[in-house]
MDAnalysis code that builds the backbone (N, CA, C; Angstrom):
import MDAnalysis as mda
import numpy as np

u = mda.Universe.empty(306, n_residues=102, atom_resindex=np.repeat(np.arange(102), 3), trajectory=True)
u.add_TopologyAttr("name", ["N", "CA", "C"] * 102)
u.add_TopologyAttr("resid", np.arange(1, 103))
u.add_TopologyAttr("resname", ["MET", "ALA", "LYS", "LYS", "MET", "LEU", "GLN", "LEU", "VAL", "GLU", "LYS", "ALA", "LYS", "ARG", "THR", "ALA", "LYS", "LYS", "GLU", "TYR", "PRO", "SER", "ARG", "ILE", "VAL", "ARG", "LEU", "VAL", "ASP", "ASP", "PRO", "ARG", "TYR", "ARG", "SER", "GLY", "LEU", "LYS", "ILE", "LEU", "GLN", "GLN", "LYS", "LEU", "LYS", "GLU", "ILE", "ALA", "PRO", "ALA", "GLU", "LEU", "PRO", "ILE", "GLU", "VAL", "ILE", "SER", "SER", "LYS", "ARG", "GLY", "LEU", "GLU", "SER", "LEU", "MET", "LYS", "TRP", "CYS", "TRP", "ILE", "LYS", "GLN", "GLN", "ASP", "SER", "ASN", "ASP", "LEU", "PRO", "ASP", "LEU", "LEU", "GLN", "GLY", "TRP", "ARG", "LYS", "GLY", "PHE", "GLY", "GLU", "VAL", "LEU", "LEU", "LYS", "SER", "LEU", "GLN", "SER", "PHE"])
u.atoms.positions = np.array([
    [0.826, -1.188, 0.000],
    [0.000, 0.000, 0.000],
    [0.875, 1.259, 0.000],
    [1.948, 1.248, 0.745],
    [2.842, 2.415, 0.798],
    [3.480, 2.649, -0.567],
    [3.791, 1.550, -1.269],
    [4.391, 1.672, -2.597],
    [3.413, 2.343, -3.566],
    [2.168, 1.953, -3.482],
    [1.132, 2.533, -4.337],
    [0.970, 4.026, -4.044],
    [1.001, 4.394, -2.775],
    [0.889, 5.803, -2.384],
    [2.047, 6.607, -2.976],
    [3.249, 6.072, -2.913],
    [4.409, 6.768, -3.469],
    [4.283, 6.929, -4.982],
    [3.747, 5.918, -5.648],
    [3.535, 6.003, -7.090],
    [2.532, 7.106, -7.418],
    [1.488, 7.197, -6.643],
    [0.482, 8.228, -6.861],
    [1.053, 9.627, -6.627],
    [1.886, 9.768, -5.624],
    [2.525, 11.062, -5.352],
    [3.425, 11.447, -6.516],
    [4.192, 10.519, -7.012],
    [5.082, 10.799, -8.145],
    [4.280, 11.169, -9.395],
    [3.193, 10.464, -9.612],
    [2.342, 10.771, -10.763],
    [1.752, 12.180, -10.630],
    [1.341, 12.527, -9.424],
    [0.773, 13.869, -9.188],
    [1.818, 14.946, -9.432],
    [3.053, 14.690, -9.090],
    [4.130, 15.667, -9.297],
    [4.347, 15.932, -10.786],
    [4.088, 14.942, -11.614],
    [4.295, 15.088, -13.061],
    [3.084, 15.691, -13.781],
    [2.002, 15.886, -13.071],
    [0.783, 16.429, -13.669],
    [0.937, 17.924, -13.930],
    [0.550, 18.345, -15.121],
    [0.622, 19.763, -15.482],
    [-0.418, 20.557, -14.690],
    [-0.097, 21.807, -14.385],
    [-1.008, 22.644, -13.592],
    [-2.364, 22.823, -14.264],
    [-2.383, 22.848, -15.582],
    [-3.666, 23.025, -16.272],
    [-4.585, 21.823, -16.087],
    [-4.047, 20.702, -15.669],
    [-4.840, 19.494, -15.442],
    [-5.288, 19.348, -13.987],
    [-4.897, 20.274, -13.128],
    [-5.309, 20.217, -11.731],
    [-6.827, 20.338, -11.643],
    [-7.431, 19.681, -10.682],
    [-8.882, 19.845, -10.512],
    [-9.194, 21.268, -10.047],
    [-10.423, 21.698, -10.272],
    [-10.792, 23.050, -9.849],
    [-10.782, 23.129, -8.318],
    [-10.549, 24.310, -7.838],
    [-10.453, 24.543, -6.408],
    [-11.821, 24.349, -5.745],
    [-11.826, 23.759, -4.585],
    [-13.059, 23.545, -3.829],
    [-13.449, 24.862, -3.176],
    [-14.691, 25.258, -3.385],
    [-15.202, 26.502, -2.817],
    [-16.095, 26.146, -1.635],
    [-15.709, 26.638, -0.468],
    [-16.499, 26.371, 0.739],
    [-17.363, 27.581, 1.063],
    [-18.609, 27.316, 1.353],
    [-19.547, 28.385, 1.656],
    [-19.106, 29.186, 2.875],
    [-18.604, 28.514, 3.894],
    [-18.235, 29.208, 5.133],
    [-17.060, 30.160, 4.941],
    [-16.329, 30.021, 3.844],
    [-15.222, 30.931, 3.559],
    [-15.687, 32.222, 2.889],
    [-16.929, 32.249, 2.453],
    [-17.477, 33.442, 1.810],
    [-17.694, 34.516, 2.872],
    [-17.231, 35.739, 2.653],
    [-17.385, 36.792, 3.662],
    [-18.847, 37.147, 3.959],
    [-19.756, 36.801, 3.068],
    [-21.175, 37.082, 3.268],
    [-21.881, 36.024, 4.102],
    [-21.195, 34.926, 4.392],
    [-21.842, 33.759, 5.001],
    [-22.570, 34.063, 6.309],
    [-21.865, 34.563, 7.294],
    [-22.470, 34.749, 8.624],
    [-23.652, 35.708, 8.592],
    [-23.450, 36.873, 7.994],
    [-24.541, 37.844, 7.979],
    [-25.687, 37.361, 7.093],
    [-25.372, 36.664, 6.004],
    [-26.413, 36.107, 5.145],
    [-27.252, 35.074, 5.867],
    [-26.596, 34.217, 6.636],
    [-27.313, 33.191, 7.396],
    [-28.221, 33.838, 8.441],
    [-27.729, 34.861, 9.115],
    [-28.545, 35.556, 10.116],
    [-29.773, 36.204, 9.474],
    [-29.578, 36.805, 8.312],
    [-30.702, 37.425, 7.599],
    [-31.748, 36.378, 7.228],
    [-31.293, 35.236, 6.723],
    [-32.237, 34.182, 6.343],
    [-32.981, 33.636, 7.555],
    [-32.267, 33.433, 8.656],
    [-32.921, 32.916, 9.860],
    [-33.974, 33.903, 10.376],
    [-33.642, 35.180, 10.357],
    [-34.598, 36.198, 10.811],
    [-35.815, 36.267, 9.885],
    [-35.562, 36.259, 8.593],
    [-36.655, 36.321, 7.620],
    [-37.562, 35.090, 7.738],
    [-36.965, 33.946, 7.967],
    [-37.742, 32.717, 8.128],
    [-38.654, 32.815, 9.344],
    [-38.162, 33.384, 10.429],
    [-39.000, 33.580, 11.620],
    [-40.169, 34.507, 11.307],
    [-39.925, 35.507, 10.470],
    [-40.973, 36.477, 10.117],
    [-42.069, 35.858, 9.246],
    [-41.689, 35.001, 8.315],
    [-42.657, 34.489, 7.343],
    [-43.298, 33.157, 7.727],
    [-42.729, 32.477, 8.707],
    [-43.259, 31.170, 9.097],
    [-44.585, 31.333, 9.834],
    [-45.555, 30.493, 9.518],
    [-46.814, 30.520, 10.277],
    [-46.546, 30.204, 11.753],
    [-47.285, 30.840, 12.643],
    [-47.060, 30.689, 14.083],
    [-47.174, 29.229, 14.542],
    [-48.060, 28.476, 13.911],
    [-48.280, 27.086, 14.342],
    [-47.254, 26.100, 13.766],
    [-46.367, 26.583, 12.912],
    [-45.389, 25.709, 12.269],
    [-43.971, 26.074, 12.729],
    [-43.279, 25.149, 13.398],
    [-41.911, 25.435, 13.827],
    [-41.014, 25.704, 12.599],
    [-40.119, 26.671, 12.712],
    [-39.281, 27.026, 11.560],
    [-38.387, 25.869, 11.125],
    [-38.059, 24.973, 12.052],
    [-37.209, 23.828, 11.719],
    [-37.896, 22.882, 10.736],
    [-39.224, 22.911, 10.724],
    [-39.971, 22.077, 9.773],
    [-39.816, 22.649, 8.361],
    [-39.778, 23.955, 8.261],
    [-39.617, 24.594, 6.952],
    [-38.186, 24.420, 6.456],
    [-37.237, 24.739, 7.328],
    [-35.843, 24.590, 6.923],
    [-34.914, 24.563, 8.126],
    [-33.944, 23.687, 8.050],
    [-32.882, 23.636, 9.052],
    [-31.769, 24.608, 8.622],
    [-30.768, 24.728, 9.447],
    [-29.607, 25.560, 9.096],
    [-28.978, 25.032, 7.811],
    [-28.907, 23.736, 7.697],
    [-28.326, 23.117, 6.499],
    [-29.134, 23.469, 5.246],
    [-30.445, 23.525, 5.385],
    [-31.294, 23.907, 4.260],
    [-31.053, 25.347, 3.836],
    [-30.885, 26.228, 4.804],
    [-30.586, 27.629, 4.496],
    [-29.220, 27.750, 3.825],
    [-28.269, 26.976, 4.316],
    [-26.932, 26.975, 3.704],
    [-26.998, 26.460, 2.269],
    [-27.835, 25.482, 2.036],
    [-28.005, 24.944, 0.690],
    [-28.544, 26.015, -0.264],
    [-29.478, 26.818, 0.217],
    [-30.018, 27.914, -0.584],
    [-28.934, 28.955, -0.873],
    [-28.134, 29.272, 0.138],
    [-27.032, 30.234, -0.040],
    [-26.022, 29.721, -1.068],
    [-25.673, 28.470, -0.944],
    [-24.700, 27.875, -1.866],
    [-25.248, 27.885, -3.290],
    [-26.512, 27.543, -3.446],
    [-27.140, 27.525, -4.763],
    [-27.136, 28.917, -5.370],
    [-27.404, 29.916, -4.550],
    [-27.480, 31.299, -5.022],
    [-26.103, 31.879, -5.335],
    [-25.133, 31.642, -4.476],
    [-23.826, 32.293, -4.600],
    [-22.787, 31.484, -5.358],
    [-22.807, 30.181, -5.226],
    [-21.728, 29.361, -5.783],
    [-22.153, 28.601, -7.034],
    [-23.340, 28.061, -7.031],
    [-23.790, 27.233, -8.156],
    [-24.467, 28.032, -9.262],
    [-24.418, 29.341, -9.188],
    [-25.005, 30.222, -10.199],
    [-26.453, 29.870, -10.512],
    [-27.194, 29.512, -9.503],
    [-28.628, 29.243, -9.599],
    [-28.967, 28.237, -10.700],
    [-28.296, 27.113, -10.657],
    [-28.508, 26.028, -11.608],
    [-29.904, 25.431, -11.424],
    [-30.752, 25.572, -12.432],
    [-32.143, 25.085, -12.334],
    [-32.225, 23.559, -12.314],
    [-31.154, 22.882, -12.641],
    [-31.137, 21.417, -12.598],
    [-30.755, 20.891, -11.217],
    [-30.385, 21.792, -10.310],
    [-29.938, 21.380, -8.985],
    [-30.558, 22.289, -7.919],
    [-31.886, 22.329, -7.894],
    [-32.590, 23.202, -6.951],
    [-32.465, 22.693, -5.517],
    [-32.265, 23.597, -4.568],
    [-32.266, 23.183, -3.160],
    [-33.686, 22.827, -2.711],
    [-33.812, 22.098, -1.631],
    [-35.126, 21.680, -1.125],
    [-36.056, 22.862, -0.882],
    [-35.494, 24.003, -0.488],
    [-36.317, 25.175, -0.205],
    [-36.987, 25.754, -1.446],
    [-36.598, 25.326, -2.605],
    [-37.218, 25.817, -3.836],
    [-38.005, 24.724, -4.551],
    [-38.401, 23.712, -3.772],
    [-39.175, 22.605, -4.334],
    [-40.361, 22.285, -3.420],
    [-41.400, 21.750, -4.011],
    [-42.550, 21.273, -3.245],
    [-43.228, 22.351, -2.426],
    [-43.731, 21.967, -1.257],
    [-44.489, 22.885, -0.410],
    [-43.631, 24.000, 0.187],
    [-42.312, 23.830, 0.205],
    [-41.414, 24.851, 0.751],
    [-41.104, 25.968, -0.252],
    [-41.486, 25.782, -1.500],
    [-41.100, 26.712, -2.562],
    [-41.497, 28.160, -2.262],
    [-42.678, 28.385, -1.770],
    [-43.129, 29.747, -1.450],
    [-42.228, 30.415, -0.423],
    [-41.863, 29.659, 0.605],
    [-40.958, 30.186, 1.625],
    [-39.570, 30.432, 1.028],
    [-39.108, 29.467, 0.236],
    [-37.780, 29.568, -0.369],
    [-37.637, 30.761, -1.294],
    [-38.690, 31.063, -2.048],
    [-38.630, 32.207, -2.964],
    [-38.513, 33.525, -2.204],
    [-39.227, 33.635, -1.082],
    [-39.131, 34.842, -0.255],
    [-37.719, 34.951, 0.333],
    [-37.192, 33.834, 0.818],
    [-35.841, 33.836, 1.372],
    [-34.801, 34.157, 0.302],
    [-35.013, 33.633, -0.895],
    [-34.080, 33.882, -1.990],
    [-34.050, 35.382, -2.343],
    [-35.205, 36.025, -2.350],
    [-35.247, 37.456, -2.620],
    [-34.465, 38.233, -1.563],
    [-34.595, 37.829, -0.313],
    [-33.836, 38.469, 0.762],
    [-32.335, 38.272, 0.545],
    [-31.984, 37.094, 0.122],
    [-30.577, 36.770, -0.093],
    [-30.007, 37.528, -1.282],
    [-30.786, 37.654, -2.334],
    [-30.314, 38.357, -3.521],
    [-30.184, 39.851, -3.292],
    [-31.009, 40.402, -2.414],
    [-30.932, 41.850, -2.139],
    [-29.871, 42.156, -1.097],
    [-29.268, 41.122, -0.532],
    [-28.242, 41.280, 0.495],
    [-26.932, 41.732, -0.095],
])
């Protein structure tokens, strides 16, 4: 196994820079992340019906998914977040408008 690892390292050293994979973009590294998340959480509290817990509409992960879709994935219609599908769509569209105006 160690021999195989060394072979892979040597092969990687010979790889041209233009063949490197694209850089991984992390949402939490975006300077807008913290304030954007706070805005979405506040807006969700405002628009959620009183009898429905906000966690049912969206978790923190769901809000992050919407942020990533909006900021990183260039709003790819083939990869919609859960907040823009099904019964959550109405809530997601309001949150998306808040995010886009941010």
